[in-house]
C-alpha positions in Angstrom: 14.5 5.6 98.9 13.7 8.5 101.4 12.2 7.5 104.8 8.5 8.2 105.5 7.8 8.6 101.8 9.3 12.1 101.8 9.8 13.7 98.4 12.9 15.6 97.7 12.0 19.1 96.3 14.5 20.4 93.8 16.1 23.8 94.9 14.4 26.9 93.5 16.3 28.6 90.8 16.0 32.3 91.0 16.7 33.9 87.7 19.4 36.6 87.7 18.1 40.2 87.7 19.4 42.7 85.2 19.5 46.2 86.4 19.1 49.2 84.0 18.6 52.9 84.4 15.0 53.9 83.8 15.3 57.6 84.6 14.7 58.7 81.1 11.7 56.4 80.6 10.2 57.4 83.9 10.7 61.1 83.1 9.0 60.7 79.7 6.1 58.8 81.2 5.6 61.4 84.0 5.6 64.2 81.5 2.5 62.8 79.9 0.5 63.1 83.1 -2.1 65.9 83.3 -2.1 68.5 86.0 -3.7 67.0 89.1 -3.6 63.4 87.8 -2.6 60.8 90.4 -1.1 57.4 89.6 -1.3 54.8 92.4 -0.6 51.1 92.4 -3.4 49.6 94.6 -1.2 46.7 95.5 1.6 48.9 96.9 0.6 49.0 100.6 1.8 51.1 103.5 3.6 48.0 104.8 5.5 47.7 101.6 6.3 51.4 101.5 7.9 51.2 105.0 9.7 48.0 104.0 11.3 49.9 101.2 13.3 51.8 103.7 16.6 49.9 103.8 18.2 49.0 107.1 22.0 48.9 107.0 21.9 51.8 104.5 24.2 54.7 105.5 21.6 57.2 104.3 18.9 55.7 106.6 20.7 53.9 109.5 22.8 56.1 111.7 24.3 53.0 113.4 25.5 51.5 110.2 29.2 50.6 110.1 30.7 50.3 106.6 32.8 47.2 105.7 36.4 47.6 106.9 35.4 50.3 109.4 35.7 49.3 113.0 33.5 50.7 115.8 36.1 53.1 117.2 36.5 54.7 113.7 32.8 54.9 113.2 32.0 56.6 116.5 35.0 58.7 117.3 37.0 61.3 115.5 40.7 61.7 115.7 40.5 65.4 116.3 42.4 66.4 119.4 40.4 69.0 121.4 43.4 69.6 123.7 45.7 70.8 120.8 46.9 74.3 120.9 44.9 76.7 118.8 46.1 79.9 117.1 44.1 83.2 117.9 42.8 83.1 114.3 41.5 79.6 114.8 39.8 80.6 118.1 38.0 83.5 116.3 37.0 81.1 113.5 35.6 78.6 116.0 33.7 81.2 117.9 32.1 82.4 114.6 31.3 78.9 113.5 29.6 78.1 116.9 27.6 81.4 116.7 26.3 80.4 113.2 25.2 77.0 114.6 23.6 78.6 117.6 21.6 81.0 115.3 20.7 78.1 113.1 19.2 76.4 116.1 17.2 79.5 116.9 15.9 79.4 113.3 14.4 76.0 113.9 17.1 73.4 113.0 17.8 70.6 115.5 20.8 70.5 117.8 21.9 67.3 116.1 22.6 69.2 112.9 24.0 72.4 114.5 25.7 72.8 117.9 25.8 69.1 118.7 28.1 68.5 115.7 30.8 70.4 117.5 33.4 68.0 119.0 34.3 70.6 121.6 30.7 70.8 122.8 30.4 67.0 122.7 33.4 66.7 125.0 32.0 69.3 127.4 28.6 67.7 127.7 29.4 64.0 127.6 29.8 62.3 130.0 27.5 64.7 131.9 29.6 66.9 134.1 28.9 66.7 137.8 30.6 70.0 138.6 31.9 73.0 136.7 35.4 71.6 137.2 34.3 68.5 135.2 33.0 70.7 132.3 36.3 70.6 130.4 37.3 69.3 127.0 38.2 65.7 127.4 38.2 66.2 131.2 41.9 67.0 131.0 43.1 70.6 131.2 44.7 71.7 127.9 48.1 73.3 128.0 46.9 76.1 125.7 45.2 78.9 127.7 43.3 79.9 124.5 41.6 76.5 124.7 41.3 75.9 128.4 40.4 79.5 129.4 39.0 81.4 126.4 37.3 78.8 124.2 36.0 76.8 127.2 34.4 79.9 128.7 32.8 80.8 125.4 31.5 77.3 124.8 30.1 77.0 128.3 28.4 80.4 128.2 26.9 79.4 124.8 25.5 76.2 126.2 24.0 78.0 129.2 22.4 80.6 126.8 20.8 77.7 124.9 19.6 76.3 128.2 17.8 79.6 129.0 16.2 79.6 125.5 15.2 76.0 125.7 13.6 76.4 129.2 11.4 79.3 128.0 10.3 77.9 124.6 9.5 74.4 126.0 6.8 75.7 128.4 5.0 77.9 125.8 3.0 77.2 122.7 5.2 76.3 119.8 5.2 73.7 117.0 8.0 71.1 116.8 9.9 71.1 113.5 7.9 74.2 112.3 9.2 76.7 114.9 11.7 75.0 117.1 13.2 71.6 118.0 13.5 71.1 121.7 14.9 67.6 121.4 18.1 67.4 123.5 19.1 63.8 122.4 19.8 62.7 126.0 22.2 65.6 126.5 22.0 68.2 129.3 22.5 71.9 128.7 24.1 72.5 132.1 20.7 73.5 133.6 21.8 72.5 137.1 24.5 75.1 137.3 23.8 78.7 138.3 24.5 81.5 135.9 27.1 83.1 138.1 29.7 80.4 137.3 29.5 81.3 133.6 29.8 85.0 134.2 32.9 84.4 136.3 34.5 82.2 133.6 33.8 84.9 130.9 35.3 87.6 133.1 38.4 85.5 133.7 38.8 84.9 130.0 38.5 88.6 129.2 41.1 89.4 131.8 43.5 86.8 130.4 43.1 88.2 126.9 43.7 91.7 128.0 46.9 90.7 129.8 48.4 89.1 126.6 51.0 91.1 124.8 52.1 88.5 122.2 48.7 88.4 120.4 48.0 90.9 117.6 45.9 93.8 118.8 43.2 93.2 116.1 42.9 89.6 117.1 42.8 90.5 120.8 40.0 92.9 120.1 38.1 90.3 118.0 38.3 87.6 120.8 37.5 90.1 123.5 34.4 91.4 121.6 33.1 87.9 121.1 33.5 87.1 124.8 31.8 90.3 125.8 29.0 89.6 123.4 28.6 86.2 125.0 28.5 87.8 128.4 25.8 90.4 127.5 23.7 87.9 125.6 23.7 85.4 128.5 22.8 88.3 130.9 19.9 89.3 128.6 18.5 85.8 128.4 18.9 85.3 132.1 16.5 88.2 132.8 13.5 86.2 131.3 10.3 87.4 133.1 12.3 89.7 135.4 12.2 92.4 132.7 8.7 93.2 134.1 10.5 94.5 137.2 13.8 95.7 135.8 12.6 97.2 132.4 16.2 97.0 131.4 17.3 96.9 127.7 21.0 97.5 128.5 22.1 93.9 127.8 20.4 93.7 124.4 21.6 97.2 123.5 25.1 96.1 124.4 24.8 93.0 122.2 23.8 95.2 119.2 26.9 97.4 119.8 29.2 94.4 119.3 27.7 93.2 116.1 29.5 95.6 113.8 32.8 94.7 115.3 32.1 91.0 114.8 31.2 91.6 111.2 34.4 93.6 110.6 36.7 91.1 112.3 35.2 88.0 110.8 37.8 87.9 108.1 40.5 87.6 110.7 39.3 84.2 111.8 40.4 80.8 110.4 37.7 78.1 110.1 38.4 74.8 111.7 36.0 72.4 109.8 37.5 69.3 111.3 36.2 70.4 114.7 32.7 69.5 113.6 31.6 66.0 112.7 28.5 64.1 111.7 29.8 61.0 113.6 28.5 62.5 116.8 24.9 61.8 115.6 25.6 58.1 116.1 26.0 58.7 119.8 22.9 60.8 120.2 19.6 59.4 121.3 17.8 60.0 118.0 15.1 58.1 116.0 15.6 59.9 112.8 18.1 59.0 110.0 21.4 60.8 109.8 21.0 64.4 108.5 23.6 66.8 107.1 25.2 69.6 109.1 23.2 72.9 108.7 25.5 75.7 107.5 24.3 79.3 107.5 26.5 82.3 106.6 28.0 84.5 109.2 26.0 87.5 107.7 22.8 85.6 108.1 23.7 84.6 111.7 24.5 88.2 112.7 21.3 89.4 111.0 19.2 86.9 112.9 20.9 87.9 116.2 20.4 91.5 115.4 16.7 91.1 114.8 16.3 89.0 118.0 18.0 91.7 120.1 16.0 94.5 118.4 12.7 92.7 118.9 13.6 92.1 122.5 14.3 95.8 123.0 11.1 96.9 121.2 9.1 94.2 123.1 9.8 95.9 126.4 8.0 99.0 125.1 4.7 97.3 125.4 5.1 96.4 129.1 3.1 99.4 130.3 -0.6 98.5 130.3 -2.7 101.1 128.6 -5.9 99.3 128.0 -6.8 96.2 126.1 -7.2 97.8 122.7 -3.7 99.4 122.8 -2.3 96.2 124.3 -3.7 94.0 121.5 -2.5 96.5 118.9 1.0 96.4 120.2 1.2 92.6 120.2 -0.3 92.2 116.7 2.0 94.9 115.3 5.1 93.5 116.8 4.2 89.9 115.8 3.5 91.0 112.2 7.0 92.1 111.5 8.8 90.7 108.5 10.6 88.5 109.2 8.5 87.4 112.1 10.3 87.6 115.5 12.2 84.5 116.5 10.5 81.8 118.4 12.2 82.7 121.6 10.8 86.3 121.5 7.4 85.0 120.6 7.4 82.5 123.5 8.7 85.2 125.9 5.8 87.5 124.9 3.4 84.7 125.5 4.6 84.4 129.0 4.4 88.2 129.5 0.9 88.3 128.1 -0.4 86.1 130.9 1.7 84.7 133.8 0.2 83.6 137.1 -3.3 84.8 135.9 -2.0 88.3 135.4 -1.5 90.4 132.3 2.0 91.9 132.1 2.4 91.0 135.8 0.2 93.9 136.8 -3.4 93.4 135.7 -5.6 90.5 136.6 -7.2 88.5 133.8 -10.6 89.6 135.1 -9.7 93.2 134.9 -8.3 92.8 131.4 -11.6 91.2 130.3 -13.7 93.8 132.0 -11.6 96.6 130.5 -12.3 95.2 127.0 -16.0 95.0 127.7 -16.0 98.6 129.0 -14.2 99.9 125.9 -16.7 98.3 123.5 -20.1 97.8 125.1 -20.3 98.5 128.8 -18.7 101.9 129.8 -19.6 102.6 133.4 -22.0 99.7 133.7 -23.3 98.1 136.9 -22.6 94.8 135.3 -18.8 95.5 135.6 -19.0 97.5 138.9 -21.0 95.1 141.0 -18.9 93.2 143.5 -19.8 90.7 146.1 -17.3 92.2 148.5 -19.4 95.4 148.6 -22.8 93.8 148.7 -23.3 90.7 150.9 -27.0 90.3 150.8 -27.8 87.5 148.3 -31.2 88.9 147.5 -29.6 92.2 146.3 -29.6 92.4 142.5 -26.0 93.7 142.6 -24.9 90.5 144.5 -26.6 88.3 141.9 -25.1 90.4 139.0 -21.6 90.0 140.5 -22.1 86.2 140.8 -23.3 86.0 137.2 -20.4 88.0 135.9 -17.9 85.9 137.9 -19.3 82.9 136.0 -18.9 84.8 132.8 -15.2 85.5 133.6 -14.6 81.8 134.3 -16.0 80.8 131.0 -14.7 83.6 128.8 -11.4 84.7 130.3 -9.3 81.8 128.9 -10.6 81.9 125.3 -10.2 85.7 125.3 -6.6 85.6 126.5 -5.8 82.8 124.1 -7.1 84.9 121.2 -4.5 87.5 122.1 -1.7 84.9 122.6 -2.6 83.3 119.3 -0.8 86.2 117.5 2.5 84.8 118.9 2.3 81.7 116.8 3.9 81.4 113.4 1.7 83.0 110.7 0.4 79.7 109.3 -0.6 78.5 112.7 -2.3 81.8 113.5 -4.8 81.3 110.7 -5.2 77.6 111.4 -5.9 78.3 115.1 -8.4 81.0 114.4 -10.2 78.7 112.0 -10.8 76.4 115.0 -11.4 78.9 117.7 -14.0 80.9 115.7 -16.3 77.8 116.1 -15.8 78.0 119.8 -16.7 81.7 119.8 -19.9 80.9 118.0 -20.9 78.7 120.9 -19.7 81.3 123.4 -21.9 83.9 121.8 -25.0 81.8 122.4 -24.0 81.3 126.0 -23.4 85.0 126.4 -26.9 85.7 125.0 -28.5 83.4 127.6 -26.6 85.3 130.3 -27.7 88.6 128.8 -31.3 87.5 129.2 -30.7 86.8 132.9 -29.0 90.1 133.5 -31.6 92.3 131.8 -34.0 92.2 134.8 -31.2 92.4 137.4 -29.6 95.5 135.8 -32.9 97.3 135.2 -31.9 98.1 131.6 -34.8 99.9 129.7 -35.5 98.6 126.2 -34.7 100.8 123.2 -36.9 101.2 120.1 -34.7 101.1 117.0 -35.8 102.1 113.5 -39.5 102.1 114.4 -39.4 98.4 115.2 -40.2 96.6 118.5 -38.3 97.6 121.6 -35.1 95.6 122.1 -32.2 95.3 124.6 -28.5 95.8 124.1 -27.4 92.3 124.8 -23.9 93.6 125.7 -22.1 90.3 126.4 -23.3 88.6 123.3 -22.6 91.7 121.2 -19.1 91.7 122.5 -18.7 88.0 121.7 -20.1 88.6 118.2 -17.6 91.4 117.7 -14.7 89.0 118.6 -16.1 86.4 116.2 -16.4 88.9 113.3 -12.8 90.0 113.9 -11.7 86.4 113.6 -13.7 85.8 110.4 -12.1 88.9 108.8 -8.7 87.7 109.9 -9.2 84.3 108.4 -9.9 85.9 105.0 -7.1 88.4 105.1 -4.4 86.1 106.3 -5.3 83.8 103.3 -3.9 86.5 101.1 -0.7 86.7 103.2 -0.2 83.0 103.1 -0.9 82.8 99.3 -3.8 80.4 99.8 -6.1 81.7 97.0 -5.8 81.0 93.3 -6.1 84.1 91.0 -9.6 83.0 89.8 -10.7 83.0 93.5 -9.7 86.6 94.2 -12.9 88.3 93.1 -15.1 86.1 95.3 -12.8 86.3 98.3 -12.7 90.1 98.2 -16.4 90.2 97.9 -16.8 88.0 100.9 -14.4 90.2 102.9 -16.6 93.2 102.0 -19.6 91.2 103.1 -18.1 90.4 106.5 -17.0 94.1 106.9 -20.5 95.4 106.1 -22.0 93.0 108.6 -19.5 94.1 111.2 -20.2 97.8 110.5 -23.9 97.2 111.1 -23.1 95.5 114.3 -20.9 98.4 115.5 -23.7 100.9 114.6 -26.1 98.9 116.9 -23.5 99.0 119.7 -23.0 102.7 119.2 -26.8 103.3 119.4 -27.1 101.7 122.8 -23.9 103.4 124.0 -25.3 106.8 123.1 -28.6 105.9 124.9 -26.6 104.7 128.0 -24.7 108.0 128.0 -27.9 110.0 128.0 -29.3 108.1 130.9 -26.0 108.5 132.7 -26.1 112.3 132.3 -29.5 112.5 134.0 -28.6 110.2 136.9 -25.1 111.3 137.9 -24.9 114.1 140.4 -21.4 113.7 141.9 -18.9 115.9 140.0 -16.0 113.5 140.5 -18.0 110.5 139.5 -19.4 112.4 136.5 -15.9 113.3 135.2 -14.8 109.7 135.6 -17.8 108.3 133.8 -17.5 110.9 131.0 -13.9 109.8 130.4 -15.0 106.2 130.2 -17.7 107.0 127.7 -15.3 109.1 125.7 -12.8 106.2 125.5 -15.6 103.9 124.4 -16.7 106.3 121.6 -13.0 106.7 120.5 -12.6 102.9 120.3 -15.9 102.6 118.3 -14.7 105.4 116.0 -11.4 103.6 115.3 -13.1 100.3 114.7 -15.6 101.9 112.3 -13.0 103.8 110.4 -10.8 100.7 110.0 -13.7 98.6 108.8 -14.8 101.3 106.3 -11.3 101.4 104.9 -11.1 97.6 104.6 -14.6 97.4 103.2 -14.0 100.1 100.5 -10.7 98.6 99.5 -12.2 95.1 99.2 -15.1 96.5 97.1 -12.6 98.2 94.7 -10.4 95.1 94.3 -13.5 92.9 93.9 -14.8 95.1 91.0 -11.3 95.3 89.4 -10.9 91.5 89.4 -14.4 91.0 88.1 -13.5 93.1 85.0 -10.2 91.2 84.5 -12.0 87.9 84.8 -14.9 88.9 82.6 -12.5 89.8 79.8 -10.4 86.7 80.3 -7.1 88.5 81.1 -6.9 87.3 84.7 -4.2 84.6 85.1 -5.4 81.2 86.1 -3.7 78.7 88.3 -5.8 75.7 87.1 -5.6 74.1 83.7 -8.4 73.5 81.3 -9.1 70.0 82.9 -8.7 71.0 86.5 -10.4 68.6 88.9 -12.5 71.3 90.6 -15.6 73.5 90.1 -16.5 76.9 91.4 -18.9 75.3 93.8 -16.4 72.9 95.2 -13.8 75.6 95.6 -16.3 77.8 97.4 -17.1 74.9 99.8 -13.5 74.3 100.6 -12.7 78.0 101.1 -15.7 78.5 103.3 -15.1 75.4 105.4 -14.3 77.5 108.5 -17.6 79.4 108.0 -19.8 76.4 107.6 -20.4 75.7 111.4 -21.0 79.3 112.2 -24.6 80.1 113.0 -24.3 83.9 112.7 -23.5 85.4 110.3 -24.9 82.7 108.1 -22.9 81.4 105.2 -24.0 83.0 101.9 -25.5 80.3 99.7 -23.3 79.5 96.7 -25.8 80.8 94.0 -26.1 84.1 95.8 -22.4 84.3 96.2 -21.8 83.6 92.5 -24.2 86.3 91.5 -22.6 88.9 93.8 -19.0 87.8 93.2 -19.4 88.0 89.4 -21.6 91.2 89.6 -24.0 89.4 87.3 -26.1 91.8 85.3 -23.9 94.9 85.8 -22.2 96.5 82.8 -18.5 97.3 82.6 -19.2 101.0 83.0 -21.2 100.4 86.2 -18.4 98.2 87.6 -15.7 100.7 86.7 -17.7 103.4 88.4 -18.1 101.2 91.5 -14.3 100.5 91.6 -13.4 104.2 91.2 -15.7 105.4 93.9 -14.6 102.6 96.3 -10.9 103.2 95.9 -11.4 106.9 96.5 -13.3 106.2 99.7 -10.7 103.6 100.7 -7.8 106.2 100.4 -9.7 108.7 102.5 -10.5 106.1 105.2 -6.8 104.9 105.4 -5.7 108.5 105.7 -8.2 109.0 108.5 -6.7 105.9 110.2 -3.2 107.3 109.9 -4.5 110.6 111.5 -6.1 108.7 114.4 -2.8 107.0 115.3 -1.9 103.6 116.5 -3.3 103.8 120.0 -6.4 105.1 121.8 -5.3 108.2 123.7 -6.2 108.4 127.3 -5.8 111.8 129.0 -5.6 110.2 132.4 -2.3 108.4 131.4 0.9 110.3 130.9 2.7 107.4 129.1 3.8 108.4 125.6 3.1 106.1 122.7 5.7 103.4 122.1 7.9 104.7 119.3 9.1 101.5 117.6 5.8 99.7 117.6 3.9 102.8 116.5 6.4 103.3 113.6 5.7 99.7 112.5 2.0 100.4 112.7 2.3 103.6 110.6 4.5 101.8 108.1 1.7 99.1 107.7 -0.9 101.8 107.1 1.3 103.6 104.6 2.0 100.3 102.7 -1.8 99.9 102.5 -2.1 103.4 101.1 0.5 102.6 98.5 -1.5 99.6 97.6 -4.5 101.8 97.2 -2.6 104.0 94.8 -1.5 101.0 92.9 -5.1 99.8 92.6 -6.2 103.3 91.4 -3.6 103.1 88.6 -4.8 99.6 87.7 -8.4 100.7 87.6 -7.5 103.7 85.3 -5.5 101.4 83.0 -8.5 99.0 82.6 -10.8 102.0 82.1 -8.6 103.3 79.3 -8.3 100.0 77.6 -12.1 99.3 77.7 -12.9 102.8 76.4 -10.6 102.1 73.4 -11.7 98.6 72.8 -8.2 97.2 73.6 -9.1 95.0 76.5 -7.5 92.0 74.7 -4.2 93.9 74.9 -4.2 94.0 78.7 -1.5 92.1 80.5 -2.0 91.3 84.2 0.6 90.3 86.8 -0.3 89.5 90.4 2.8 90.1 92.5 3.8 87.3 94.9 4.4 87.7 98.6 7.8 89.1 99.5 8.3 91.0 96.2 8.8 94.7 96.1 5.8 95.2 93.8 3.6 93.5 96.5 3.0 96.6 98.6 1.0 94.8 101.3 0.6 91.2 102.2 -3.2 91.5 102.7 -3.9 93.4 99.5 -3.2 91.5 96.3 -3.2 94.5 93.9 -2.7 93.4 90.2 -0.3 95.2 88.0 -2.1 95.9 84.7 -0.4 97.2 81.6 -1.3 97.4 77.9 1.0 95.4 75.7 1.0 98.2 73.1 2.4 100.7 75.6 
């Protein structure tokens, strides 16, 4: 008998589990699900989901050591970094390292690229205390190709990565999306001055030149790679000093070596055993083991070529020629396809504003005032008043200066950030603007209150418009409203670039784009009216000839900017009207492709609410109510003939307006500046306009095809294809022009 009346419990018998493959059954069950249907077990919690990640699984646990494998075998490779290499192997290793470096520039982490190199691992760990310590395995190799040539190449590559990492880490970027700055407890030799690396590269080049027993083609191949590394390191070392040097020599030299690298790549012999995933086990990482990223040598050279070319073209925007031209240059450069690398985008961010100066030459206050002068306040006392000139607090000019200083403190940072926003990746540009447009709505109300305070101080006379009551110009709030309308238009148009909209949404989105443009055009007309009135007052009050010339030039520049803005908005508005009408006809006759099935879990009202979410908090312009939007977007009550006529007239007007934009050029000309337009950036801008004009021609053809089909009663034979982004038939990212053909043709 058991003591204390304890009862013996028989051991629990766990039935044996039979495993079977359910892939076929699971696939069959999943195929019966409807589009958009979600299956979820309510008892399967987040805790259980995390618990499903197995520890001691080689796919999830980087520290896992398989049975029969000792720790030394798990952490160390038996590759000897001191072994002699052939010239072919050196060329192959250099090319492999370059591919991994460019893969890192593309956004892949170091743990999957450069830090898989055993040579780099031996250089960086343990952390070298001096350049003498930065050797493979800390013991000099007997092979000069390793100890002199490959060592210099690897060290210069690490230092180049250090320059890139230092620039990117202090600017706006998005981890995992753009770039991975994680160093995994490694140091990129940041404590060593660049002169050490240039000296090592020069020594390596001199040694190669002195060798007679190496084939000439291989000597040239090694030499060109060392010289490319020297020039690339020098180019990255410039950083913000390009504002002073304005030198493109290093990047130009890099481009000159790329063809030779491409031609001599076949001479190299890959050394795959010099790269290992085992190094990940020694890195300070919280992620599961990931495979090595391999990109082709052609892709690596193409990325490096784009980086160098973008860096060269970037320096063409370093001469400040007014805010409009400056913003045009940045947006055009950042809109390249493919988009410039994250290093170039971060470097441009630093150039845009550094130490509260634009391009190292213009203060942020001057930049803001220049933009105000170009749009709403040419030669205004609001911008000219200065407390340094007037010290009497009761003087209106002193009070104006104080109010405008407060305006600068409140608006300068959001304004500069709106310019820097273009340097983000394209998805983040739209996402950021969706947030900042709400801030600009509040800023507009603050600017309106400031306008009320400045009206009496500036002595501005009211103006009677259209037979109504006299009103004032409200220049600061008008400027803020203009910025906000620009952002609303950008949100809609970038939605096309990012393929956000379903085909059935296109008619409504293009109508709303036209609605925003027409609102913006009305606002510009109001600004122009007050600018004309200010010019008339200025002509009667100015007596000094020199002052009159300067003021006339300022008004001329303002009118030129307004003309460009108006022409561009007319072009966008007309094109949006034409595509809206075309898509309405295609949807009306049920030939427009649909992304949603017959039982889609959405309605037109719900889709409208989700698309207009960025517009909901905006007080002005007010969001169009859904019922009104539906009537306008579907052109309810209009006949097919009326809609066709609307589309034909609109596309004709759009083509004329885009041709006028091409005639105006990329930049606002200033006779007082002798600087010529930037060739590369202007060529990109012209290419963008020409692509838009090609899209207009494509829309004209589609409209005529639909017109012909409707007149012959063959609308059911229409076949519609909406080209995707990146295809040749998609002429412009912002203009989704359908390809319409008749099946019988």
